[in-house]
KETIDO-194811 format. One record per residue: residue in three letters; x, y, z of N, C-alpha, C in turn. Coordinates in steps of 0.2 Angstrom, whole numbers, plus 5000, padded with zeros to 4 digits. Example, Ala and Ser with C-alpha at 12.3 -4.5 7.8 and 13.67 -1.06 7.14 Angstrom:
KETIDO-194811
ALA506649725039506249785039506649845039
SER506449895035506849955036506450005039
end
This chain:
KETIDO-194811
MET618047845909617947865915618647855919
THR618847915923619347915927619347875933
GLN619847835934619947795940620347815945
THR620147825951620647855956620947795961
ILE621647815962622047755965622347805970
ARG622247775977622647805982623247775984
SER623847815984624447785985624847815991
GLU625147775995625447796001626047836000
ILE626247886003626847916002627247926009
THR627847896009628347896015628947936012
SER629547916012630147956009630047976002
VAL630248036001630148055994630548015990
VAL631248005992631647965987631347895983
HIS630947875988630547815986630047825981
SER629747885982629147905978629247945973
LEU629847975972629848025967629548015960
PRO629647955956629347945951628447955950
TRP628147945956627547955957627348025956
PHE627748075960627648135960627748165953
ILE628348145950628448175943627848155939
ALA627648095939626948075935626448105937
GLN626348125943625748165945625748235942
ASP626348265944626448335941626548345934
GLY626748295930626848305924626248265919
GLY625648255923625148235919625048165916
LEU625548125919625648065916625048015918
PHE624848015923624347965926623847985923
ALA623548055922622948075919623048055911
GLU623548055908623548025902623347945901
GLN623447905907623247845907622547825909
GLY622147885910621447885913621447875921
LEU621947885925622047875932622147945936
GLN621747955941621748005946622247975953
VAL622747995953623047975960623048025965
GLU622847995971622848025977623448005982
PHE623748055984624248035989624048035996
VAL624147986000624047986007624747976011
GLN624748026015625448046019625447986025
ALA625947956025626047906031626347946036
PRO626147926042626347966048627147966048
GLN627448016051628048036051628548016058
ARG628148026063628348016070627848006074
GLY627947986081627447976086627047926085
THR626447916085625947866084625447876080
TRP625247816077624747816072624047776076
LYS623547826076622947796079622447766075
SER622347696074621947656071621347656073
SER620947606071620247606072620247556078
SER620847516079620847466084621347466089
SER621847516087622347516092622847586090
VAL623247596095623747646094624447616094
ARG624747636088625447586087625947646088
THR626447616092627047666092627447666086
ILE627747716083628147716077628747756079
THR628847786084629447826086629947776087
GLY630647806086631247766087631647786093
ARG631247836097631647866102631947826108
ASP631547766108631747716114632347676112
LEU632547676106633147636104633047566106
VAL632447536104632447466105632847416102
PRO633147376106633647326102633447276099
ASP632847246100632547186098632047196093
HIS632147176087631647176081631047146082
ARG631047096087630447056088629947096092
THR630047156095629547196099629347256094
VAL629547266087629347316084628947286079
ASP628247316077627847296072628147296065
SER628147246060628447256054628047296049
ILE627347306051626947346046627147426047
GLY627247436054627447506055626947566052
VAL627347616049626947666046626447656040
HIS626547586038626147556033625447526035
LEU625347556041624647536044624047566041
ILE624347626038623747646033623547616028
PHE623947566025623647516020623247466023
GLU623447446029623147386032622347416034
GLU622347486035621747506038621247526031
GLY621547526025621147536020621247606017
ALA621647646020621647716017622047726010
CYS622347676009622647676001622747605998
GLU622847605992622847535987623547515986
ILE624047555988624747525986625147575990
TYR625747545991626347575993626947545992
ARG627447565993628147545991628647555997
ALA629147495997629647506002630247456000
CYS630647446005631247396002631047326001
GLU631347285998631247215995631147186002
TRP631647176006631647146011630947146016
GLY630847206018630247236022629647216019
GLN629547216012628947206008628847126008
VAL629347096008629347016009628946996016
ARG629247026021629047026028628347046028
ARG628147116026627447136027627047096022
SER627147066017626647026013626546966018
GLN626946936021626846886026626246906032
ASP626546966035626146986040625447026038
SER625247046033624747086031624047056032
ALA623747086036623047056038622547076032
ARG622747126028622247136023622347096017
GLY622947056017623147016012623447046006
GLY623847106007624247136002624847086000
ARG624947085994625547055991625947085987
ILE626647065986627047105981626847095974
ILE626747145971626547145963626947165959
GLY627547185961628047215955628747255959
LYS629247255956629747305959629647375958
ARG629847425962629647485962630247515956
PRO630147575955630647605951631247635955
ALA631247655961631747675965632347625966
VAL632847635965633547595967633847645972
SER633647625979633847675984634547655986
THR634847705990635447685993635347706001
GLN635747656005635847676012636547686013
ALA636747736017637447746019637447736027
ILE637947706029638147706037638547766038
VAL638247806042638547876043638647876051
VAL639247916052639447936059639648016059
ARG639648046065639748106066640448136063
PRO640448196062641148226059641748206064
ASP641648216070642148206075642248126078
ALA641848086076641848006077642547986076
PRO642847936080643447906078643347846074
MET642747826072642647776067642747796060
ASN643047766056643347776050643247726045
ILE643147656047643047596042642547556045
PRO642147516042641647466044641847436050
GLN642447406051642547376057642547406063
ASP642647466062642647516069641947516072
LEU641547476069640747486071640647426076
ARG641147386076641047316081640747346088
ASN640147316089639847326096639647406097
LYS639647436091639447506092638747516090
THR638347556093637547556091637447596084
VAL637147556081636947586074636147596073
GLY635947646073635247666072634947656066
VAL634447616066634047586059633347596060
ASN632847586056632147576057632047506056
PHE631847476061631747406060631247376055
HIS631447326051630947296046630847346040
ALA631347396040631447436033632247436031
GLY632247476025632947466021633547476025
SER633547526030634047536035634347476039
HIS633747436041633847386046634247326042
TYR633847306036634147256032634847266029
LEU634847326027635547346023636147346029
ALA635947366035636447366040636747306042
LEU636247256042636447186044636947156039
MET636547166032636947136026637547166025
PHE637747226026638247266025638747246029
LEU638547246036639147256042639347176043
GLU638947126041639147056042639647046037
GLY639947076033640447066028641047096032
PHE641047126038641647156040641747126048
MET641147096051641147076058640747006059
ASP640846986064640446926066639746956068
ARG639246916066638446926068638446956075
GLY638746926080638546936087638947016089
GLU639347036083639647106086639247156082
ILE638647146078638247196075637747216080
ASN637647276082637147306086636747366084
VAL636347336080635747386078635247396083
VAL634947456083634347476087633947516083
HIS633247516085632747546082632747616084
ALA632947656079632947726079632447766075
GLY631947736072631347766068631547796062
ARG631147826059631147856053631847906051
PRO632047926046632547956044632648026047
LEU632248066049632248126053632548106060
GLU632248056062632348026070632948006070
ARG633247956065633847936065634447986065
PHE634248036061634748096060634848136066
GLU634248146070634248176076634648136081
ALA634448066081634848026086635548026085
LEU635848026079636548036078636848096080
MET636548156078636848216079636848236087
SER636348196091636248216098636848156102
GLY637048116098637548076102637148006106
GLN636547996103636147936106636447876103
VAL636647876097636947816094637647836091
ASP638047786089638647796086638647806079
ALA638147766076638047776068637347766066
VAL637147796060636447786059636547756051
GLY635947726049635847716041635447776039
LEU635647806033635247856031635247846023
MET634647876020634647876013634547946011
GLU634447966005634348036002633648056003
PRO633648126005634248186005634548186011
TRP634548136016634748146023635648126021
ILE635748086017636448086016636848146014
ALA636448176010636748246007636748296013
LEU636348296017636248346023636848326028
ALA636948256029637448236033638148256031
GLU638248246025638848256021639048326022
LYS638548366020638648436020638848466026
ILE638748446032638948466039639648426041
GLY639848386037640448346039640448276041
CYS639848246041639748176044640248136038
LYS640248076041640748036037640347966036
SER640347946030640047886027640547826028
LEU640347776031640847716031640747656026
GLY640147676022640047636017639247646014
GLU639047636008638447636006638247576002
VAL637647566001637447505997636847525993
HIS636647515987636047525983635647465983
TYR635047465984634547415984633947425982
ALA633547355979632947355976632247375981
GLY631747385979631147385983630647355979
ALA630047355982629447315979628847365981
GLU628347345977627547375978627147325982
ILE626847345985626247295989625647335987
ALA625147295985624447315983623947275986
SER623347305986622847265989622547205983
ALA622147165986621847105980621547135975
ASP621247195976620847215970621147265965
MET621847265966622247295961622347255955
ASP621847275950621947225944622447235939
VAL622647195935623147195930623147255926
ASP622647275924622547335918622647385922
THR622447405928622547465932623347485934
TYR623547415936624347415938624747425931
GLU624547405926624947415920624947485917
ARG624447515918624347595916624747635922
LEU624647615928625147645933625947645930
GLN626147575929626847565926627047605920
LYS626447615916626647655910626747735912
ALA626447745916626547825919627247825922
LEU627347775927627847785930628547775926
THR628447735920629047725917629247795913
GLY628647825911628847895908629147935913
ALA628947935919629247975924629947965925
VAL630247895925630847875926631347915921
ARG631047905914631447935909631448015910
LEU630948045912631048115912631548135918
PHE631548095923632048105928632748105926
ASN632848045923633448025921633848075915
SER633348095913633648155906633748225910
ASN633548225915633748295918633648295926
LYS634148255929633948245937633948305941
ARG634348355940634348415943633648455944
LYS633348445938632648475938632148445944
TYR632348395946631848355950632048365958
LEU632748385960633048395965632548425971
PRO632248475969631848515974631348475978
TYR631148415974630648375978631048345984
LEU631648325983632048305989632248355994
ILE632448405991632748465996632148486000
ASP631448485999630948506003630748456008
GLU630948396007630848346013631348376020
VAL631848406019632148426025631948486028
PRO631848486035631648546037632148596037
PRO631948666036632548706034632948726041
GLU632748716047633148726052633748676053
LEU633748616049634248576049634748596044
GLY634548636040635048656034634848666028
ASN635148706025634848736017635248686013
LEU634948636011635248606005635148635998
THR635648625994635448655987635648595982
ALA635448595975635548555970636348525971
GLU636748575972637548555972637748515978
ASP637248505982637548455988637348385986
PHE637048365981636848295979637348265975
HIS637548205975637948165971637348135966
LEU637448155960636848135956636848055954
PRO637448035953637447955952637247915957
ARG637147935962636747905968636047905967
LEU635747945964635047935962634847895957
ARG634647835957634547795951633747765952
TYR633447775945632847755945632847715937
VAL632447655939632447615933631647595932
ASP631547575926630847555924630647485929
PRO629947495931629747435936629747375931
SER629847315936629847255932629547205937
PRO629447145935629247095939629747075945
TYR629547045950629847025956630046945955
SER630546915953630646855951630746805957
GLU630546735955630546695960631346675963
ALA631846695958632446685961632746735965
GLU632546795964632646855968632346835976
PHE631746815975631346795981631746755986
ARG631946695982632146645986632846665990
LYS633246705986633846725990633746765995
THR633246815994633046866000632746826006
TYR632246776004631946746010632346696013
GLU632846666011633346626014633846666019
TRP633946726017634446776020634046796026
MET633446816025632946836030632946786036
LEU632846726033632646666038633346656042
SER633846666040634546656043634546696049
TRP634246756050634146806053633546806059
GLY633146766057632546756061632046816059
LEU632046846053631646896051631046876048
ILE630946806047630346796043630146716045
ASP629646706044629346626046629546586041
GLN629646516044629846456040629346446036
ASP629446416030628846376025628446416022
MET628746486021628346536017628546526010
THR628146526005628246515998628246575993
TYR628546575987628346635983627746645981
GLU627446585981626646595979626246625985
ASP626446625991626146645997626246715997
LEU626746745995626946815996626946855990
VAL626946835985627146865978626546855973
ASP626246915970625746895965625846955959
ASN626346945955626546985950625947015946
ARG625847075946625247105941625647145936
ILE626147135934626547185930626747155923
SER626647195918627047175912627547225909
LEU628047205905628547245903628247295898
VAL628247365900627947415896628447465893
GLY628247475886628847515883628647595883
end
């Protein structure tokens, strides 16, 4: 009997192995039918109990005023069983999940965020961003990476990040001059570089999967087998799968081609467990920024349901 799993889809670069596994029949080989549920892209998400703003147009400067769940509210509402995002954000969401979602393993996508400025900007090195507005998506990879990257070049008090929303909104905020810089991932880095924008640095980072309590070990192991196969397919021919990324960019913003991508930037690895040592380092850093509650433990937030698959 085929089992149906609903998976949230946000940015393509994070979910690419899922698309490859779906279109290549790898989930079906494992007796799984995967349905993709699209997270809201901008504006508001109307839940059964409230309407939550997810736009970044107001450029909010205080992360405490922005809900950590964000677009992943569709998981909290029961519209899907599993979703993926950056490691730091998933640690925070595991704490805040009313549904009881827990980190169950690391995702295959090793994403990158670049700090990008406009072509005519006078900034050329990270130190030039002291007290400049950097647009990020609070409680997502662009937020945490901007803090972690910039604190290597300036005092924490000189870092000025503001909530500018999802990647498209951040790109628009940059090009309209609302912010001095933004954190971008692919395919938005490729688009920004194609029109002459400058990267002041970029960092790769891990991510994690959060699932509902009823995601059993056997089901997750079968998902991982399919995703492991998808990772191998991608790494054997990266250019073949670039259309998935290209299609995410509205054509009115620019016509990306495969030649616009720096292929070594696109990294996917086999899924793996999320270790306590990784959690502890991440948790302590988040605590130092006031981004997580005190006295949270690995057992509180992580429930690995992953085995190493071949």
